[in-house]
N, C-alpha and C positions, 0 to 999 in steps of 0.2 A: 149223268156222268160228272157234271160240274160240281155237284154236291158230294160226290164220293171222294173222301180224303186220299184214297189210293190212286186216283187218276194221275197218269203220267203227265209231265209238263208238255210233251209233244202234243198230246191230245188236247190239253188245255189251250195251247196255242192255236190249234185248229178251231176250237170252239169260239175263240175270240173274234172270228170273222163270220160266225153263223148269224143268220138273221131270220126273224119270224114276225114279230110285231113289236111295237114300241115298248109295251110293258114287259113282255117276255125278254126282249133284248136287254133292257135295263137290268132286269133281275139276273140274267145270265152274266152280264158284266160285273155285277156286284158279287156274285158267287165266285167268279174267276179272280177278282181283285182280292178277295179274302181267303182264297184257297191256300192251304198250308204247303202245297207242292208247287205253287206258282213261282217260277224263277223270274229273273230280270227280263228275259225276252217276253214271257207271257205278260208280265205287268206293263211293259212298254206297249205291247199290242193292245192291251186293255185301255191304257191311257190314251192311245191314239184313237181308239173306237169311241171313248168317252168324249174326246175333243170333237169328233165328227158329229156325235149326237147333240152336243151343246150347240154347235154351229147351226144345226138343223132345227133348233128350237125344242129338242127333247130335254128331259130332265133326269139324266143319269146321276143324280146327286149322291145316292147311296154308294155307287161304285166310286165316284170321285173321293168321297170321304174314306172309303176303305183303302183306296190307293194312298191317301195321305198318311195312313197308319203304317205303311210298308217301308221299312228302312232300305229295301233294295233299290228304291227310287230316290234320287236326289230331291231335296226340297224344291229346288227350282223347276224340276220336271213336273211336279204336282202343282206348284204355284201357277204355272202357265194356264192350267185349267180354270183357276179362279179368275183370271183376267179375260176369259172368253166372253163373247156376247151373251151366251145363254146362261151364264152363271149369275145366280141371284146374290144379293148382298148377304143374305144369311149363309149361303154356301161359302162365299168368300171368307166370311168370319170364321166359320167352322173349320175350313181348311187351314187357315192361319193358326187357330188354336191347336189343331191337331199337330201341325208341323212344329209349333213351339213346344208342345209336349214331348215330341220326339227328341228334341235337343236336350231337355231336362232329364229324360229317362236314362 
């Protein structure tokens, strides 16, 4: 459902709290973050889930980078992810480059 571009935002929001395994959860968060129908509520829920995963030592880096591409979220909302304990230096740099690209676009 997360890969289907016609999935409604309400369903996407429900999926943002689903859990299965680390890899599957991270992939789901990435799909939701990049989904064309994900609205601000969905993206904020995904951001919150990514923050929890980072704090737990997981690496939802692809989802964090997909969120950085989304203009529906303020740069500071995404930048908070870069400052979390589980964020690598490479992730921090890529988030900053992505956010800088949003400003120029």
